Backbone bond lengths (Angstrom), bond angles and torsions (degrees), N, CA, C in turn:
res aa  C-N    CA-C-N  psi(-1)  N-CA   C-N-CA  omega(-1)  CA-C   N-CA-C  phi
1 M - - - 1.446 - - 1.550 107.82 -
2 I 1.300 115.62 129.52 1.485 119.71 -178.67 1.529 108.07 -89.74
3 T 1.355 114.80 119.74 1.446 118.47 177.71 1.474 114.02 -83.82
4 R 1.312 116.12 167.67 1.494 117.72 179.78 1.484 110.45 -61.32
5 L 1.392 116.90 -36.50 1.497 117.86 -177.56 1.509 108.58 -68.00
6 S 1.341 119.40 -35.35 1.439 122.61 177.82 1.544 110.24 -62.16
7 C 1.308 115.47 -41.50 1.462 121.12 179.65 1.546 110.28 -64.61
8 L 1.293 115.97 -39.13 1.480 121.51 -179.50 1.517 108.67 -66.33
9 L 1.372 117.11 -43.98 1.488 121.60 -180.00 1.530 109.14 -65.44
10 L 1.327 116.38 -42.37 1.471 119.00 -179.52 1.531 109.06 -62.80
11 S 1.414 113.80 -43.66 1.475 117.64 179.96 1.535 112.19 -58.85
12 F 1.335 115.40 -41.67 1.427 119.22 179.26 1.456 113.54 -67.98
13 W 1.344 118.90 -38.63 1.490 123.35 175.81 1.481 109.44 -61.09
14 W 1.378 118.79 -46.03 1.450 121.65 -176.25 1.507 111.02 -68.16
15 S 1.361 116.64 -40.58 1.451 119.80 179.02 1.536 109.21 -62.94
16 G 1.337 118.78 -34.11 1.522 119.55 175.74 1.457 113.66 -60.05
17 L 1.354 117.04 -31.87 1.446 123.06 177.98 1.515 112.11 -73.29
18 C 1.343 116.14 -31.01 1.489 119.10 -165.76 1.530 111.13 -103.82
19 V 1.318 119.41 -20.29 1.442 120.16 -173.88 1.523 110.09 -117.42
20 A 1.294 116.58 155.28 1.489 121.76 175.37 1.523 107.10 -74.99
21 L 1.371 113.76 150.06 1.458 119.31 -177.52 1.535 109.48 -109.14
22 S 1.298 116.36 154.08 1.462 120.65 172.53 1.502 109.69 -75.92
23 F 1.295 115.04 170.42 1.469 123.63 -179.30 1.553 110.38 -55.04
24 D 1.318 116.30 -50.34 1.442 119.92 178.49 1.517 113.98 -60.04
25 E 1.383 113.34 -39.44 1.481 118.66 -179.38 1.504 111.94 -67.49
26 I 1.356 114.36 -36.85 1.463 117.53 179.74 1.523 110.81 -65.70
27 Q 1.389 114.87 -40.27 1.452 116.42 177.27 1.510 113.02 -64.71
28 R 1.317 118.49 -37.66 1.434 121.57 178.49 1.489 110.81 -69.13
29 A 1.335 118.15 -40.72 1.463 120.46 -178.78 1.537 111.98 -75.58
30 G 1.329 115.85 -23.71 1.457 119.12 177.65 1.558 113.98 77.74
31 V 1.311 117.50 20.17 1.449 120.16 -178.62 1.582 109.08 -152.51
32 I 1.328 115.29 144.63 1.401 119.54 176.59 1.559 108.49 -124.83
33 K 1.341 113.30 134.64 1.497 119.05 -179.12 1.500 106.34 -96.82
34 V 1.314 118.42 117.26 1.459 125.89 -178.17 1.547 110.19 -115.08
35 G 1.316 117.63 127.16 1.495 120.80 -179.65 1.505 109.36 -94.39
36 V 1.348 114.71 130.41 1.450 121.90 173.01 1.497 107.83 -133.98
37 Y 1.361 116.88 154.47 1.495 119.03 -175.46 1.485 110.58 -79.31
38 R 1.391 116.67 138.99 1.411 125.01 178.56 1.503 112.81 -73.45
39 D 1.314 116.09 141.72 1.508 123.10 175.39 1.548 109.75 53.07
40 F 1.268 119.71 49.22 1.425 125.45 -176.96 1.543 112.55 -126.78
41 A 1.329 112.31 58.08 1.453 117.29 178.85 1.543 111.56 -68.00
42 P 1.322 116.15 143.36 1.435 132.05 10.17 1.509 114.52 -95.21
43 Y 1.334 115.68 16.91 1.467 118.89 -177.19 1.521 113.76 -86.49
44 S 1.305 117.30 -47.61 1.481 121.63 -177.87 1.507 110.04 -155.35
45 F 1.312 117.19 114.81 1.470 122.69 179.77 1.527 112.21 -158.63
46 I 1.301 116.67 168.88 1.482 121.64 175.22 1.481 108.80 -102.74
47 D 1.346 116.24 131.78 1.437 121.84 174.98 1.553 107.51 -132.87
48 Q 1.318 113.61 119.14 1.429 123.51 -177.95 1.559 111.38 50.35
49 G 1.315 114.33 46.09 1.445 122.18 176.14 1.564 113.48 79.70
50 Q 1.285 119.91 1.84 1.454 122.94 -178.30 1.519 112.43 -115.71
51 A 1.328 115.41 136.80 1.490 119.53 175.85 1.518 112.44 -68.32
52 Q 1.295 116.25 126.59 1.499 121.45 -177.64 1.497 110.03 -131.57
53 G 1.320 115.12 166.41 1.480 121.38 172.02 1.532 113.17 122.05
54 V 1.322 114.40 160.95 1.481 119.18 179.51 1.516 112.68 -54.96
55 D 1.352 115.97 -47.61 1.471 116.70 -175.62 1.502 112.86 -72.14
56 V 1.360 117.72 -26.22 1.452 119.56 173.86 1.530 110.79 -69.40
57 E 1.339 116.86 -38.43 1.474 121.08 177.08 1.555 109.66 -63.23
58 L 1.382 112.33 -42.55 1.500 116.96 178.56 1.542 110.05 -63.33
59 A 1.271 118.21 -43.28 1.483 120.97 178.74 1.512 111.56 -58.83
60 R 1.361 116.44 -43.35 1.439 121.11 179.39 1.530 111.09 -64.24
61 R 1.306 115.52 -42.07 1.478 121.16 177.35 1.545 112.63 -59.87
62 I 1.316 116.32 -42.15 1.469 121.37 177.85 1.511 110.67 -65.80
63 A 1.336 118.63 -45.49 1.424 121.90 178.57 1.560 113.86 -59.54
64 D 1.392 110.45 -46.08 1.493 116.71 -177.74 1.522 110.12 -63.06
65 T 1.354 118.11 -40.85 1.449 121.92 -177.81 1.536 109.92 -67.37
66 L 1.283 116.02 -37.68 1.483 121.86 179.57 1.520 110.78 -77.89
67 E 1.338 118.84 -9.75 1.406 128.01 -177.47 1.528 114.03 56.26
68 V 1.366 110.74 51.33 1.483 120.49 178.64 1.549 106.80 -136.00
69 D 1.322 115.32 161.20 1.444 121.66 175.25 1.509 110.65 -73.58
70 L 1.324 115.75 150.04 1.451 120.27 177.70 1.542 111.74 -101.40
71 Q 1.330 115.25 130.02 1.448 122.11 173.70 1.542 107.84 -117.79
72 L 1.349 114.68 104.43 1.507 118.40 -179.83 1.477 108.97 -75.99
73 R 1.303 117.26 138.84 1.485 123.90 170.78 1.497 107.95 -116.87
74 W 1.348 117.74 119.20 1.468 122.95 -178.27 1.503 108.47 -84.21
75 M 1.297 115.48 116.94 1.462 120.99 -176.61 1.551 108.77 -98.75
76 I 1.346 114.77 146.08 1.481 121.92 171.47 1.524 107.28 -106.01
77 A 1.321 118.89 126.82 1.416 121.91 178.98 1.485 113.25 -61.40
78 D 1.346 117.21 135.93 1.462 121.64 173.17 1.541 109.94 -93.11
79 E 1.310 117.25 -159.15 1.472 122.00 -176.07 1.544 113.11 -68.31
80 N 1.346 117.34 -33.94 1.434 121.57 -177.00 1.533 111.55 -152.37
81 L 1.290 116.01 175.24 1.504 119.04 -177.92 1.508 110.51 -68.68
82 D 1.330 120.86 -36.05 1.409 122.62 177.18 1.539 111.09 -53.87
83 D 1.309 116.10 -43.61 1.453 121.30 179.44 1.520 112.23 -64.71
84 D 1.338 114.83 -43.03 1.490 118.57 -178.75 1.510 110.38 -65.86
85 L 1.308 117.00 -39.45 1.473 118.51 178.63 1.511 111.53 -65.19
86 R 1.300 115.85 -41.32 1.481 120.01 177.50 1.508 110.70 -63.46
87 N 1.346 117.41 -48.01 1.437 122.45 -174.85 1.537 114.81 -68.74
88 H 1.324 116.19 -28.99 1.471 118.19 -171.76 1.490 115.56 -119.90
89 V 1.367 120.24 -12.87 1.449 119.79 -173.50 1.585 110.20 -115.92
90 W 1.352 118.63 -51.12 1.452 116.72 -169.21 1.546 115.55 -116.01
91 K 1.296 120.90 -15.09 1.423 122.31 -177.69 1.485 114.51 -129.03
92 G 1.316 117.37 -51.43 1.466 122.95 -175.66 1.505 112.48 103.99
93 H 1.332 115.45 152.77 1.471 120.18 -177.70 1.509 109.76 -72.47
94 Y 1.322 116.50 149.59 1.439 121.66 -176.92 1.559 111.65 -66.36
95 M 1.297 115.85 -19.37 1.518 119.72 176.82 1.518 111.33 -90.26
96 G 1.298 116.34 3.79 1.493 119.03 177.01 1.535 112.53 95.56
97 G 1.334 112.12 -177.15 1.441 118.06 -179.08 1.505 115.33 113.52
98 G 1.348 115.23 -16.97 1.452 119.32 178.12 1.520 113.69 74.39
99 V 1.347 115.83 -172.66 1.471 122.12 179.98 1.482 109.26 -120.55
100 V 1.364 116.32 173.94 1.416 121.35 -177.89 1.512 109.53 -108.41
101 D 1.337 116.99 163.28 1.459 121.80 176.77 1.518 110.34 -76.00
102 L 1.374 114.77 -35.25 1.446 123.48 -174.37 1.517 110.05 -143.95
103 M 1.312 116.25 132.12 1.499 121.11 179.71 1.527 106.78 -114.82
104 L 1.304 116.61 131.73 1.436 125.84 178.06 1.483 114.28 -98.95
105 R 1.310 117.40 163.27 1.515 124.68 175.64 1.543 111.25 58.84
106 V 1.329 114.31 54.64 1.448 122.39 176.70 1.521 108.56 -106.92
107 P 1.346 116.93 122.39 1.482 117.09 175.90 1.519 109.99 -53.20
108 Y 1.351 117.11 126.86 1.430 121.90 -175.24 1.541 109.75 -101.36
109 D 1.328 116.78 108.91 1.464 119.61 -176.63 1.569 106.29 -143.92
110 R 1.298 115.21 118.38 1.466 119.46 -173.92 1.561 108.87 -66.99
111 Q 1.308 118.90 -32.48 1.513 120.92 176.34 1.498 109.55 -63.46
112 Y 1.367 116.51 -44.40 1.438 120.38 177.61 1.487 112.59 -62.70
113 A 1.364 115.99 -43.62 1.433 121.10 -175.98 1.518 112.12 -62.65
114 Y 1.355 116.94 -30.65 1.484 119.47 -177.90 1.528 114.47 -112.52
115 K 1.332 116.75 17.06 1.445 118.64 -178.07 1.508 108.66 -67.25
116 V 1.371 116.74 149.70 1.435 122.79 -173.24 1.503 109.19 -120.39
117 D 1.334 115.53 157.62 1.481 118.74 175.06 1.533 111.73 -86.95
118 Q 1.337 117.75 -170.23 1.464 118.94 -176.34 1.506 113.83 -67.92
119 D 1.345 117.09 -12.49 1.486 120.86 177.25 1.523 111.99 -96.03
120 G 1.292 115.48 2.93 1.480 119.65 -177.00 1.487 117.23 80.47
121 L 1.389 116.74 12.61 1.447 121.78 -178.86 1.547 108.54 -93.06
122 V 1.370 114.53 138.84 1.482 118.77 177.51 1.489 110.04 -65.58
123 I 1.410 114.82 123.90 1.431 119.96 -177.32 1.507 115.06 -67.00
124 N 1.375 113.24 -40.61 1.463 118.54 -176.10 1.511 111.12 -101.56
125 D 1.317 118.57 43.93 1.422 121.66 -176.89 1.522 115.38 -73.66
126 L 1.344 114.62 -9.60 1.509 116.91 -179.86 1.523 114.59 -96.41
127 V 1.386 113.95 1.33 1.461 118.13 178.92 1.541 107.06 -127.89
128 H 1.328 112.64 154.90 1.487 118.79 172.98 1.482 107.84 -121.14
129 L 1.366 116.77 118.70 1.439 123.98 175.95 1.533 108.81 -91.87
130 F 1.316 116.38 135.43 1.465 118.34 -175.91 1.532 107.95 -163.88
131 G 1.338 114.52 179.20 1.440 121.84 169.73 1.544 119.61 63.88
132 P 1.336 118.92 46.59 1.442 118.06 -179.90 1.563 110.27 -58.80
133 Y 1.315 115.34 130.21 1.492 118.20 -174.78 1.508 111.75 -127.90
134 Q 1.330 122.06 -6.94 1.422 124.29 176.11 1.503 112.09 -149.76
135 E 1.311 118.24 147.50 1.429 124.21 169.82 1.523 107.78 -99.95
136 E 1.326 117.45 120.24 1.458 123.74 -179.40 1.503 107.72 -104.07
137 R 1.325 117.89 151.17 1.477 119.47 176.01 1.545 111.34 -153.27
138 W 1.328 112.05 159.80 1.476 119.64 175.62 1.537 108.23 -78.38
139 S 1.361 113.03 143.88 1.467 116.76 -178.96 1.498 106.81 -147.02
140 L 1.341 114.75 165.06 1.438 122.82 176.51 1.488 111.02 -121.90
141 L 1.313 117.94 130.50 1.459 123.81 176.22 1.524 105.65 -107.42
142 Y 1.337 119.11 122.63 1.427 120.24 -177.06 1.549 111.95 -132.33
143 D 1.306 115.87 157.28 1.453 126.16 -178.75 1.581 106.79 -86.63
144 N 1.374 115.38 111.27 1.460 115.40 -173.04 1.552 111.07 -79.53
145 Q 1.345 117.57 4.55 1.458 117.30 170.01 1.524 108.48 -89.87
146 Q 1.324 117.31 -36.10 1.501 117.98 178.31 1.540 109.74 -79.48
147 I 1.370 117.32 -32.79 1.395 122.70 178.77 1.455 109.88 -126.87
148 P 1.383 118.87 81.72 1.434 124.08 -173.97 1.527 114.95 -53.47
149 K 1.350 116.51 -40.65 1.448 121.75 -176.78 1.486 109.30 -137.31
150 F 1.385 117.94 97.92 1.432 120.97 -177.89 1.528 109.36 -73.82
151 Q 1.331 117.48 129.35 1.447 122.02 179.35 1.546 112.73 -126.42
152 T 1.298 117.03 -37.45 1.498 119.83 -175.80 1.521 109.46 -151.38
153 Y 1.366 113.16 150.24 1.508 116.63 176.78 1.520 113.23 -69.46
154 A 1.350 116.00 -5.94 1.468 120.19 176.24 1.584 109.74 -65.09
155 V 1.349 118.09 -15.92 1.465 121.46 -177.04 1.582 106.81 -65.56
156 F 1.309 120.15 -19.52 1.453 122.00 -177.84 1.553 111.13 -82.37
157 Q 1.312 115.02 8.03 1.541 119.10 166.10 1.522 107.04 -73.37
158 Y 1.368 117.21 -16.32 1.473 119.99 -176.13 1.534 111.36 -129.33
159 Q 1.315 117.67 -22.28 1.464 120.29 -175.01 1.548 107.44 -107.61
160 P 1.350 117.82 141.50 1.495 120.76 176.27 1.499 112.70 -74.50
161 V 1.338 117.54 139.07 1.424 122.77 -176.72 1.567 106.52 -133.89
162 A 1.315 116.92 141.92 1.452 123.96 -178.55 1.530 113.86 -104.20
163 V 1.282 118.25 142.91 1.469 122.90 173.82 1.537 108.56 -140.95
164 E 1.285 114.57 160.09 1.439 122.60 169.53 1.469 109.24 -79.74
165 I 1.345 118.40 130.96 1.451 123.12 -173.41 1.548 111.22 -61.09
166 D 1.321 115.94 145.36 1.485 125.58 175.90 1.503 112.17 56.77
167 T 1.337 118.10 42.89 1.422 123.14 174.86 1.501 109.85 -123.31
168 V 1.334 118.44 169.22 1.441 122.33 179.43 1.571 112.11 -54.75
169 P 1.373 118.50 -45.70 1.457 117.45 174.71 1.518 115.65 -59.56
170 D 1.319 115.92 -32.57 1.445 119.01 178.97 1.540 109.85 -67.61
171 F 1.347 115.25 -45.73 1.502 119.30 178.12 1.543 110.89 -62.28
172 Y 1.321 115.59 -40.27 1.471 117.96 -176.97 1.550 108.44 -68.73
173 M 1.305 119.08 -50.27 1.451 120.90 -172.35 1.552 111.16 -64.79
174 T 1.324 117.03 -35.25 1.461 118.96 -179.45 1.500 112.53 -79.23
175 G 1.350 119.54 -13.23 1.446 120.54 -179.05 1.548 115.23 -114.60
176 A 1.312 116.71 -15.54 1.436 119.28 -176.43 1.532 112.54 -68.19
177 F 1.350 115.67 158.95 1.438 119.46 179.28 1.515 113.78 52.52
178 Q 1.343 113.09 39.87 1.525 120.56 178.71 1.541 110.24 58.05
179 G 1.319 115.01 31.53 1.482 120.23 173.96 1.529 114.26 82.62
180 R 1.331 116.23 8.74 1.464 119.10 -175.58 1.526 113.17 -71.73
181 L 1.347 117.99 -14.02 1.465 120.75 177.58 1.520 111.85 -86.67
182 R 1.346 116.55 -17.32 1.417 120.36 -163.59 1.572 115.17 -54.84
183 E 1.297 117.51 -38.56 1.487 116.79 -176.20 1.509 111.35 -75.75
184 H 1.322 120.47 -7.23 1.460 120.60 179.05 1.528 109.41 -108.71
185 V 1.351 119.83 9.80 1.416 123.30 176.46 1.497 111.25 -89.89
186 H 1.330 121.55 121.90 1.458 127.45 -179.91 1.509 105.61 -104.88
187 H 1.365 114.50 130.60 1.424 121.62 -177.23 1.503 112.86 -103.15
188 Y 1.385 118.18 137.82 1.464 123.83 179.88 1.506 108.98 -132.30
189 V 1.349 114.76 153.26 1.430 120.69 -178.52 1.525 112.24 -68.68
190 S 1.297 117.63 -30.80 1.491 121.95 179.54 1.497 108.59 -135.88
191 L 1.353 114.46 162.35 1.473 119.79 175.81 1.530 111.08 -68.26
192 G 1.327 114.20 -35.04 1.494 119.16 176.84 1.483 112.76 -57.69
193 E 1.384 117.05 -42.96 1.446 119.25 176.35 1.508 111.90 -65.93
194 A 1.324 116.93 -33.82 1.484 120.79 178.88 1.512 110.41 -65.02
195 V 1.359 116.56 -43.08 1.468 119.46 178.82 1.520 109.68 -65.84
196 D 1.352 117.30 -40.07 1.488 120.16 174.66 1.530 110.63 -54.37
197 A 1.276 116.49 -44.55 1.482 120.07 177.38 1.521 112.41 -59.25
198 L 1.319 116.79 -36.71 1.485 122.38 177.78 1.549 107.79 -64.84
199 A 1.324 115.19 -44.78 1.496 118.58 -178.98 1.472 110.96 -64.97
200 Q 1.303 120.05 -28.91 1.448 125.25 -178.00 1.573 111.15 -90.24
201 H 1.357 117.35 6.83 1.424 123.31 179.83 1.504 115.86 61.22
202 K 1.365 115.64 25.55 1.451 120.48 176.38 1.553 110.16 -81.01
203 V 1.314 115.78 -25.97 1.477 121.92 174.62 1.508 110.59 -134.50
204 S 1.309 117.38 168.16 1.443 120.60 -178.55 1.518 112.58 -101.80
205 A 1.352 116.02 -10.10 1.473 119.08 -175.07 1.536 110.26 -161.38
206 V 1.340 115.68 163.09 1.450 122.46 174.74 1.532 107.29 -139.60
207 M 1.307 112.45 134.64 1.540 117.99 176.00 1.490 110.75 -110.04
208 G 1.368 118.68 132.82 1.434 120.63 178.10 1.490 108.09 -174.45
209 M 1.324 116.63 -164.64 1.478 121.70 -177.80 1.607 106.51 -75.01
210 R 1.286 115.70 138.73 1.420 121.76 -171.21 1.540 112.90 -56.88
211 A 1.323 115.89 -47.73 1.513 120.25 -176.13 1.575 110.42 -62.12
212 Q 1.307 112.99 -40.34 1.521 116.35 179.29 1.507 109.44 -66.92
213 L 1.346 118.77 -43.21 1.409 121.31 -178.38 1.579 109.34 -63.96
214 Q 1.356 118.72 -38.78 1.413 121.10 177.33 1.551 110.77 -63.36
215 W 1.304 116.00 -38.97 1.469 120.65 -178.10 1.492 110.20 -65.67
216 F 1.353 117.22 -49.82 1.465 119.25 -178.59 1.534 112.92 -73.47
217 R 1.323 117.20 -18.98 1.471 121.36 -177.04 1.477 112.92 -79.97
218 S 1.312 118.30 -17.05 1.461 124.33 -165.70 1.534 116.06 -43.53
219 P 1.357 116.36 -40.43 1.512 117.44 176.32 1.523 114.94 -85.37
220 L 1.348 116.25 1.02 1.455 120.96 -174.55 1.540 108.26 -111.62
221 Q 1.288 118.36 68.83 1.479 122.16 -170.91 1.490 113.45 -61.96
222 R 1.295 121.66 -30.09 1.482 120.46 -173.38 1.491 113.39 -78.92
223 Y 1.304 119.00 -8.39 1.488 120.82 -176.97 1.560 111.75 -81.12
224 Q 1.318 114.87 140.91 1.461 122.89 -173.78 1.553 110.26 -101.58
225 E 1.331 113.77 154.83 1.499 120.68 179.57 1.477 108.86 -118.49
226 T 1.312 117.64 142.31 1.445 123.67 170.82 1.496 112.54 -142.00
227 V 1.291 117.91 168.05 1.469 122.26 -173.19 1.492 111.63 -72.23
228 G 1.309 117.67 159.12 1.417 123.41 178.75 1.541 110.82 -71.08
229 P 1.345 118.13 163.95 1.481 120.92 -177.03 1.510 111.55 -70.09
230 S 1.330 114.27 150.49 1.510 119.55 179.60 1.489 113.48 -66.85
231 G 1.360 115.35 -28.01 1.431 119.02 -176.80 1.491 118.40 -83.51
232 I 1.346 115.18 6.62 1.491 120.10 -176.01 1.536 112.06 -80.02
233 G 1.293 117.07 -9.31 1.524 118.27 -179.51 1.512 105.79 104.07
234 K 1.265 119.85 -118.43 1.481 122.94 174.45 1.526 111.40 -76.11
235 Q 1.313 117.52 109.94 1.473 119.31 178.14 1.501 110.06 -79.02
236 H 1.323 117.87 -27.96 1.483 118.85 177.63 1.502 108.88 -145.54
237 W 1.313 115.53 158.37 1.478 120.97 -176.74 1.493 109.56 -158.63
238 A 1.324 119.53 156.75 1.489 125.47 -179.09 1.504 108.89 -84.77
239 I 1.335 112.95 147.98 1.473 121.34 174.48 1.495 106.71 -113.65
240 G 1.333 116.64 131.44 1.435 122.40 -179.57 1.527 114.54 -136.47
241 M 1.299 118.08 -143.93 1.443 123.60 -173.59 1.512 111.30 -137.18
242 A 1.321 116.41 173.28 1.490 120.50 177.86 1.499 109.35 -146.78
243 V 1.360 116.36 142.86 1.443 123.38 168.81 1.524 107.78 -133.45
244 K 1.301 117.76 171.47 1.415 121.29 173.33 1.519 108.46 -64.40
245 D 1.341 119.07 140.59 1.412 122.28 -171.64 1.532 115.07 -55.56
246 S 1.330 116.03 -32.75 1.469 118.36 -176.17 1.525 112.25 -82.13
247 Y 1.326 118.88 0.79 1.449 123.86 -177.83 1.473 112.25 -109.29
248 R 1.427 116.63 48.51 1.447 119.71 -177.87 1.512 113.18 -66.80
249 Q 1.274 117.84 -27.97 1.521 120.99 -179.01 1.527 108.87 -58.59
250 L 1.334 117.16 -42.66 1.463 119.33 176.66 1.532 111.08 -64.16
251 A 1.306 116.74 -40.55 1.465 121.18 178.25 1.527 110.80 -58.10
252 Y 1.357 115.01 -44.77 1.511 119.48 179.63 1.523 112.25 -60.26
253 A 1.340 114.14 -44.29 1.458 120.21 -177.87 1.582 110.17 -64.57
254 V 1.346 116.11 -42.81 1.427 119.45 -179.64 1.533 111.45 -71.98
255 T 1.337 119.04 -33.30 1.411 121.60 175.71 1.551 111.82 -60.47
256 D 1.325 117.37 -38.89 1.446 122.16 178.11 1.541 109.32 -61.75
257 I 1.330 118.11 -43.33 1.445 124.15 179.16 1.506 111.14 -62.12
258 I 1.349 116.73 -46.02 1.427 122.45 -178.88 1.553 111.41 -64.45
259 S 1.319 114.75 -44.60 1.492 120.18 -179.45 1.505 110.02 -60.36
260 A 1.294 117.21 -42.64 1.451 120.74 178.65 1.527 112.14 -64.48
261 M 1.291 116.37 -38.70 1.501 120.39 178.09 1.498 111.87 -65.72
262 V 1.335 115.56 -41.11 1.473 118.35 -178.94 1.538 113.10 -69.82
263 T 1.344 113.81 -47.14 1.458 117.60 -175.11 1.512 114.32 -73.74
264 S 1.312 117.90 -23.87 1.450 123.09 178.51 1.540 113.06 -83.81
265 G 1.360 116.52 -15.15 1.453 119.23 -175.18 1.506 114.14 92.59
266 E 1.324 118.59 -3.55 1.422 122.63 -179.98 1.536 111.76 -65.99
267 M 1.383 117.28 -36.21 1.446 119.81 177.70 1.472 111.11 -65.89
268 A 1.333 118.70 -43.72 1.451 120.82 177.85 1.529 113.42 -61.28
269 A 1.322 113.01 -38.16 1.476 118.11 178.60 1.533 111.66 -65.76
270 T 1.321 117.32 -35.52 1.456 120.38 178.04 1.508 110.55 -63.19
271 Y 1.306 117.56 -43.94 1.477 122.98 178.07 1.500 109.76 -63.92
272 Q 1.343 117.03 -45.67 1.476 120.76 -179.32 1.497 110.96 -59.86
273 H 1.302 119.60 -36.40 1.493 125.45 177.16 1.508 109.64 -54.25
274 Y 1.348 118.75 -32.66 1.443 121.54 178.16 1.532 114.43 -98.87
275 G 1.364 112.90 11.93 1.483 117.46 177.58 1.490 115.38 76.26
276 L 1.321 116.65 25.85 1.484 122.57 -173.72 1.551 110.86 -111.07
277 T 1.301 112.78 148.65 1.485 120.19 170.51 1.513 110.27 -81.28
278 Y 1.335 116.04 122.74 1.474 117.21 179.80 1.471 109.87 -96.96
279 E 1.316 117.34 133.25 1.453 124.89 176.72 1.557 107.89 -126.81
280 A 1.336 114.29 113.74 1.483 120.11 -179.70 1.535 109.29 -70.30
281 P 1.314 115.36 145.87 1.486 119.87 174.48 1.528 110.04 -61.42
282 E 1.327 113.64 159.58 1.476 121.90 -177.73 1.545 108.89 -59.51
283 H 1.308 117.20 -28.03 1.499 122.79 178.51 1.563 109.81 -51.66
284 Y 1.285 118.68 -32.08 1.479 122.32 -174.58 1.511 114.27 -98.85
285 L 1.296 118.08 0.93 1.469 121.53 179.55 1.532 108.85 -58.72
286 G 1.322 117.13 134.08 1.422 121.72 -179.33 1.564 113.64 99.88
287 Y 1.360 115.32 -13.49 1.447 116.54 178.46 1.490 109.76 -79.48
């Protein structure tokens, strides 16, 4: 026979699985739920049954410093950041699964964080964006035998270039120079497949996020890297984190951990372990 007390205990246990916890609740429970993106090397991925990647290492470091166990939640990206924040931070997906205490790899932009709707209300008032820990940027990886001296993106009027479908590089390459590059743009489901095409000499270059290009390039030593085009909009941006807006104490504690990692060089060493160039956000310039 299930007593009322049993029902209350069961309800509390279930709510702990489905809702984010405050800093004090995390310490009492002894576990923190951290959201990372699934199949997103070199940031978060599974290799031989083990969770790997920069963001996984960061999540472990946070849990260890807070002296709690880590529970990774593998997130699948939705159509935009608003959807991801709703599904994983403050509300939860309509198909269930609950929300996380802390979400990693969130584009950090103060204008986005405080943007308002037509009535002047803050759109993202239920989440708190904080803790920029990496500067990400668009980059181009090219074959220096097919393009001996890269000077301008106009070269792709004649040379084939690969992009991941439905990404910013895809939209840029198909629309730049009044669409004159379009017929030479090759589309791939993933950036890894695009880099494979480069290795097989099917294309002369690949455009994407720098860290991902560096990760997939690792066996392709002769390929060169250059900066993304000026006309792409934001060439670089900060990557940070998110918590539910009412859980600022957790954000403060995590910010201290991140700051110590950046200023001590531990963050750069974590990126270097995966063969990546680390670029600290402007927030840390001067340290």
